[in-house]
C-alpha distance (Angstrom), angle and dihedral (degrees) to the residues before:
residue distance angle dihedral
M1 . . .
K2 3.80 . .
T3 3.80 90.2 .
L4 3.78 91.3 49.2
L5 3.76 94.2 55.1
L6 3.76 94.4 44.4
A7 3.77 87.9 51.5
G8 3.77 90.8 57.3
L9 3.74 91.7 54.0
C10 3.75 91.4 53.9
L11 3.72 95.3 55.6
L12 3.73 92.4 77.9
G13 3.77 99.6 70.5
T14 3.75 99.1 53.9
F15 3.79 104.4 115.1
A16 3.78 116.0 86.5
R17 3.79 87.7 -140.7
A18 3.82 89.5 58.8
Q19 3.79 94.4 -110.3
A20 3.77 113.4 149.0
P21 3.82 113.7 -129.9
K22 3.77 94.7 -122.0
G23 3.76 117.7 -158.6
A24 3.79 135.6 56.7
W25 3.81 130.7 -44.9
K26 3.79 134.2 -178.3
S27 3.79 141.2 -160.2
Q28 3.78 129.2 -168.8
E29 3.79 121.2 -137.8
P30 3.84 124.1 -144.4
T31 3.81 86.4 -120.3
G32 3.79 89.8 63.4
S33 3.79 95.9 -108.1
T34 3.79 121.5 127.5
S35 3.78 130.1 -136.1
T36 3.78 120.7 -158.0
L37 3.78 128.2 -168.2
I38 3.80 125.2 -161.3
V39 3.80 119.7 -165.2
A40 3.79 114.0 -167.3
D41 3.78 127.0 163.8
N42 3.83 105.1 -40.4
Y43 3.79 96.4 -29.4
L44 3.81 134.7 82.9
C45 3.77 136.5 -169.6
I46 3.79 133.2 -170.2
A47 3.79 132.2 -163.2
S48 3.81 131.0 -175.7
Y49 3.80 118.4 -159.0
S50 3.79 147.5 129.6
V51 3.79 118.2 -115.8
Q52 3.80 92.8 -170.0
N53 3.80 93.5 52.7
K54 3.82 94.3 34.0
Y55 3.78 88.4 -127.3
F56 3.82 126.9 150.5
E57 3.80 113.3 -157.8
R58 3.79 110.0 174.4
A59 3.80 147.0 -43.1
E60 3.77 139.8 -158.0
G61 3.78 140.2 169.4
G62 3.76 149.8 152.4
P63 3.80 145.7 149.2
F64 3.80 124.4 -54.5
T65 3.79 142.2 -170.1
L66 3.80 129.0 -152.0
S67 3.79 133.2 -144.9
G68 3.79 114.0 172.8
D69 3.80 106.4 -54.3
Q70 3.79 92.6 -20.6
M71 3.78 119.2 99.7
T72 3.79 123.0 -170.7
Y73 3.79 110.9 -158.2
T74 3.80 124.3 -175.4
P75 3.83 113.5 -165.1
E76 3.80 115.6 -135.9
F77 3.79 92.2 -177.4
N78 3.78 138.4 14.3
S79 3.78 116.9 176.4
A80 3.80 93.3 -161.6
D81 3.81 103.3 39.1
T82 3.81 119.1 24.3
A83 3.83 90.8 179.4
K84 3.81 88.3 77.0
I85 3.81 94.4 57.9
G86 3.80 114.2 113.3
I87 3.82 95.3 8.4
P88 3.84 111.8 117.9
I89 3.80 116.4 -129.9
V90 3.82 123.2 -161.9
F91 3.80 119.2 -151.1
T92 3.79 135.4 -176.9
V93 3.79 113.5 -142.6
T94 3.78 140.6 179.7
K95 3.79 133.2 -158.6
K96 3.79 132.7 -159.5
D97 3.78 119.6 179.0
D98 3.81 106.2 -50.6
I99 3.80 95.6 -19.3
L100 3.79 124.2 97.0
T101 3.78 120.2 -164.5
L102 3.78 129.5 -166.9
R103 3.79 120.2 -142.8
Y104 3.78 104.3 -161.0
E105 3.79 130.1 104.3
E106 3.80 87.0 -33.0
A107 3.79 134.9 5.0
M108 3.80 117.4 -103.2
V109 3.80 124.5 -175.1
W110 3.80 126.5 -147.9
M111 3.81 126.6 -171.3
R112 3.78 124.7 -144.4
V113 3.80 116.2 -106.7
D114 3.79 97.8 179.3
A115 3.78 145.7 -32.5
D116 3.78 126.2 -123.8
A117 3.80 100.6 -139.5
I118 3.82 96.2 117.3
A119 3.80 101.2 22.6
P120 3.82 111.4 111.2
M121 3.80 92.4 -161.7
A122 3.81 96.5 49.8
G123 3.79 114.2 118.1
A124 3.78 146.0 71.3
W125 3.81 112.3 -64.5
H126 3.79 134.5 -176.0
I127 3.78 126.8 -162.8
T128 3.82 113.3 -113.6
E129 3.82 106.7 166.0
R130 3.78 137.0 28.9
A131 3.80 136.0 178.4
N132 3.79 114.2 -126.7
G133 3.77 108.3 -110.0
G134 3.78 89.0 0.2
Q135 3.79 92.2 -75.1
G136 3.77 139.0 81.5
E137 3.78 128.8 23.7
L138 3.77 120.5 1.9
V139 3.81 113.1 -116.7
K140 3.81 125.5 -158.1
I141 3.82 114.2 -114.2
H142 3.80 137.8 -172.0
Q143 3.80 91.1 30.6
E144 3.80 93.4 137.4
G145 3.79 133.0 38.0
T146 3.79 126.7 16.5
R147 3.79 102.7 -80.3
K148 3.81 112.2 117.2
T149 3.78 144.3 161.5
L150 3.80 117.3 -137.3
K151 3.78 134.0 -177.5
L152 3.81 125.1 -162.4
L153 3.80 120.7 -160.7
S154 3.79 131.0 -172.1
G155 3.79 123.2 -177.7
T156 3.81 92.8 -70.5
R157 3.82 109.3 1.7
F158 3.80 136.7 69.3
Q159 3.78 138.1 -171.6
W160 3.80 127.3 -178.8
F161 3.79 128.0 -170.5
A162 3.80 137.9 -177.8
I163 3.81 112.5 -144.8
D164 3.80 146.4 152.6
P165 3.82 110.2 -151.0
A166 3.81 94.3 -172.2
V167 3.80 92.5 64.0
K168 3.81 95.1 27.7
G169 3.77 88.3 -113.5
F170 3.79 123.1 169.5
Y171 3.81 114.2 -178.7
A172 3.80 108.6 165.9
T173 3.78 146.2 -29.8
G174 3.76 137.9 -170.0
G175 3.76 138.7 171.1
G176 3.77 151.6 150.4
T177 3.80 135.2 136.4
Y178 3.80 130.4 -29.0
T179 3.79 143.5 -170.8
A180 3.80 127.7 -158.0
K181 3.79 117.0 -165.6
D182 3.81 139.4 139.5
G183 3.79 93.6 -0.4
K184 3.81 93.9 -51.2
Y185 3.79 123.2 111.0
T186 3.82 114.6 -167.0
E187 3.80 126.6 -170.4
S188 3.81 123.2 -163.5
I189 3.80 108.3 -159.1
Q190 3.81 118.1 -134.9
F191 3.81 98.2 164.9
F192 3.79 137.2 12.7
S193 3.79 120.8 176.9
K194 3.81 95.8 -153.2
D195 3.81 100.2 45.5
N196 3.80 123.2 17.5
N197 3.81 89.8 -172.3
R198 3.81 88.5 75.8
V199 3.82 90.9 65.7
G200 3.79 110.3 113.2
T201 3.79 95.7 26.1
S202 3.80 126.6 114.1
L203 3.79 130.3 -142.4
K204 3.79 124.4 -158.4
F205 3.81 123.3 -156.5
D206 3.77 139.8 176.8
W207 3.79 111.7 -116.9
K208 3.77 143.4 172.6
L209 3.79 137.0 173.5
Q210 3.77 117.4 -136.3
N211 3.80 127.5 164.0
G212 3.80 91.1 -17.7
R213 3.81 93.1 -51.2
W214 3.79 121.2 121.2
D215 3.82 108.8 -148.5
H216 3.81 107.4 -157.6
S217 3.83 125.9 -178.6
G218 3.79 139.6 159.5
K219 3.80 137.3 77.6
S220 3.81 125.3 -29.5
S221 3.81 124.2 -135.8
D222 3.81 89.7 -89.1
G223 3.80 92.8 51.3
K224 3.80 98.0 -103.6
S225 3.79 122.0 137.7
I226 3.78 114.8 -108.3
H227 3.78 135.5 -173.8
E228 3.80 115.7 -179.3
I229 3.78 141.8 166.2
W230 3.80 119.7 -143.8
E231 3.80 126.5 -171.2
K232 3.79 133.2 -169.8
I233 3.80 117.1 -95.5
Q234 3.79 109.9 -108.6
């Protein structure tokens, strides 16, 4: 599993011109579990899980930089090994067509799921405002300290995670596929670290993009009303 996750990190530095292959990628394990990688802006996240068994295995992610075929990735969270958080890792990667291959201790192959070229929602987002109880005035959050909640979207996939890099804190993550059309944003959950029983369910929200702000409202996975504002990571 360690090799699988490291492979995902490497995929990002494949272009000789130092262009990250933004979008979603996947790899299948012999055990039957799936790993998905989302690359959005200058951030990546990975999750390993089994939809069939409703099993969440692990997740990690963080920012990266590219120089030629060298990618430097610095984990901000790692649900399975907190000792890796904050320690930069440099990988050499290659890409051919829609296949990404890691050259590290072992070779690991990832297949493209989608690209994000025409997806308006694709990117790395962080939550900045929330209405108490899902109603009323929006209040700014995460203004102090290092705790944050991020969500990465490709053309078809999403993953969110609540973390605190300063204390190596990992609190929750979830993800799957999404659609955004006619003012409705729908998530289909394929993994959820806090409650595997939510796997297979779908959530529908109202959404709109205005001046770089993603206005998001509806019902959470536990049935509570939510109203949130998300903004792109700078």
